[in-house]
N, C-alpha and C positions, 0 to 999 in steps of 0.2 A: 603497203598499208592495208590493214584488215578493216573493212567497213564496220561501223557500229551496227549491232543487231538488236532491235527492240523485241520485246516479248511478242510471240505470235507471228514473226516474220522469218522468211528464208532470205538470205542475202549472199550473193556471190560477187567476186571481183572479176570484171572482164578486162583482161590485159590488152594493151594496145595491139599486140600482134594478132589477137583473135577477134578484134572488133572490125569486121570486114564490111560493114555497111553503116549507113547513117541512121540514127534513131532520134526521136523527139523526147526530151525530158518532160515528165508529167508535172514537174514542179514549176519550171520557168517557161516551158513551151518552146524553148530554143533547141536547135539541132545539136546533137552529139555527133560530131564528124566521124567518119570511118578512120580507123587507126588511132583513136583516142581512148585511153583506158577509162573505165567508168564502172558504176555499180549496177547490178541487176538484182531486183528485189520483188518479192511477192508475199501476200499473206499465206501462212502455212496451209490453210484449208482451201485456198483458191489459186492454184498454180496457173490458171488461165488468165489471171490478172498480173502476170509478170511484166515488169516495166524496167526500162533502162534509164538511169539517172546520172546526171553529172555528180561527181564526187562531192562537191561543195553543196549542191542542192540537197543531196541525201543527208549530209551532216546537219544542215539547217533544219530540215524536216524532222529528223530524229530529236535533235536538241530542243526544238520548240514544241514537241509533242503533237505535231500535226498528223501523225500516222495512226 
């Protein structure tokens, strides 16, 4: 699945085999366990704000216009 990309954002898919550690989703605040595929996204002009998101949390944020 290719993640939705809103204007002004860079978005990559992190496959499960490359997800080697746990992250915290900025949307729900819950853990994204190691070895779970997810989305990595950041504003185009601010790569230091790169965050790891659950797939469903990313879709909800994009569709609701929260980004």
